[in-house]
N, C-alpha and C positions, 0 to 999 in steps of 0.2 A: 753107487760109487761117490757121486758128488757129496752127498750127505756125509759118507765117512771121511771123505778127504777135508770137507769144512770143519768137522769136528777133530780132525788131526791137526788143522791150521790153528783152530782156536786153542788147543792145549799145547801147542808148540810154537806159537808165533814170536816168541822172544828167542828161539834158537835159529840159527842159520839153516834156513829150508830151501833147498834147491829144487827145481822142477824136477830133475832126474830122481831125487830123493823120494819125492811125494808120488811120482808115477810108479816107482819101484814098491814103495809101500802099498799102493793100491793094485799092484801086479798087473800093470798094463803098460803099452809102450808110451813113451814121452808124447809122441804125437798124438795118440788116440787120447789120452789123458787131457791135453790142451783142447782138442775139439769138443770133447764131451763137457769139459768144465766150462768153457766159454759159451757153448749152446745152453747149458742150464743156468747159468748165473749172469750171463750178458758181459763179463769181466774176464780178462784174462786172469790167470793164476797169479802173476807178478802184482796185477793191478788190486786183485782181491787181498793178498797179503799185505799190501802197502795200506789199503784202506783198514783192514782190522788192526794193524799197527797204529795207525793215526787215531783210530778210535780210542784204542787203549791209552795212548798217550794224552788225548784230551781229558780222559779222566785223572789220570796222574798230574796234569797241569794244574788241577783244582787244589793241589797240595803245595803250599808256597815254599815250602822248606826244600823241595826237591829242584835241583838244577835242570834246565832243559837239556843240556849234553847227557846228564845221568838218565833222564827220562828217554831220551832218543835210544841210548844203548840198552836200557833195560827193556824195551818193547821189541827189540831185534834189529834196528839198524845199525850198520856197521860204520856209518859215516853220518856226521852231524850236518854236512852240507847236503846229503841226499835227504834227510830228514826234514830239514827245514824247507827245501824245494818242494818236496811232496806234501808236506803239511800245508804250505800255502797253496798249493794246487787244489788240494782238496777241500780245504776250509774257507779258502779266500783271504788268510790273514796270517801272519807268522806265528809261530808257538808263542812268543812273547806277547804279543798283541792279544791273542786268544786268551792267555792268562790274565793280562790286565783286564780286558773286558769283562772276563768271567767273575774275576775277583770284585770288580767294581759292581757288578749287578748283584753279587752275593752280599756285600756290605751295605749296599742300598737297600736290599730286602731286609737286612738284620736291623739296619737303623730304623726302618719303618715299622718293623715288628716292635722293637723297644718303644718306640714313640706311642705306638696303639696301646701296648700294655703299661705304659708308664702311669703312675698314679701320684700326682702331686703331694708333698707332704704339706700338711698345714699345721699352722701354730696353734689353732683352736682344738681343744680337746673334744668338741662337740660335732666337729666335721666328719662326714662320712666319706669313703673312698668311692670313687665312681664304679658303677656297676659294670661287670665285664660283658 
């Protein structure tokens, strides 16, 4: 049942999912679902769903063309304030800072790769390029 509910959450995390909805989908009472889910995952349903949404948002934040608010609503948050609060609670930084830090690391890695693969042009016809 927990495996099925996790698969359901993974496939529908962008939709408004309520605890009653998922318990009904699993054909159990809300109380029983909460108890079994927390015992199996160590997280409440709400905490688990929030973490899944934040993880998806982290991937989307790598795209600099998407606005943070657009990402929040895309992954299933109904409130930008709640998204920002939960993102900071889980990752330790705001979505904007996360994007800046990740983008900076990506750009640094790209620059270092370009430097390593850079072959200087020479004016001499007899010069050979550096071996890779």
